[in-house]
N, C-alpha and C positions, 0 to 999 in steps of 0.2 A: 338153303339148300346147294351145295357143291355144284359146277356145272360139269359135265363130264366133256371128256377132250374129243372122243369119237362123233363124227358126223355134224349135222347142221346145229345151231345154237337152239338149246332147248328154250320153249315157253312155259309159262306157268298155264296150269289149266283153269280156263276160264269157271267151270263149274265149280271146282274145288275152291277155286279162289273167291267165289261168290259166297261160299259157306267158311269162309275166313281160315283155310286149310291150304297151305303153302306147297303144293304138288306139283312136280316138273312133269311136262309131257314129254315122250319119248318119239323120235321121228323113225317111221317106217320108209326106207328107199324106194322098196317095191311098189309099193301104193301111191308114194309122194303125198302122204299124209301125215298129222300128228295124233298121239293115242296117249291116254291116261291109265296108268295100271289100276288106280283106285275106283275110279268111277265109271269106267269105259267110254269115256267121250271120246270121240274121232272127229277130225276134220282136218282141209287142208289150212296153208299159212294164212290166206287173206282172211278166213273165216275164225282164226284163232286169235288175227291182230285186232279184228272188230271187236270181239267181244271181250278183250283185254282192254280195249280203247273205251268200252262202255263203262267198264269197271272203274278205269281211273277217271274219268268223268265225275262218277259216284262222289270220289273222294277227293276232287281237286281243291276244294278248301278247307280241309281237313287241319291243316297247320296255320291257317288265319283266324284270327280272332275278330268275331262277327260282333259289335257293338250297336248296330242298325237295324230297326227291324221295321 
């Protein structure tokens, strides 16, 4: 998805990303929080970063071939 040019950097919605849907979150300046139009997730920046970090940790070995079990 293309990044909008207004406001802060858009993050991917962690709930939609867990279901493999690539959805940008929008930023609300008045409430200082991010929200998703698709699943109605809302959260501040540290919470969104924490949930996205959990998603990245889940798929950290995705591109590495594992031969030893």
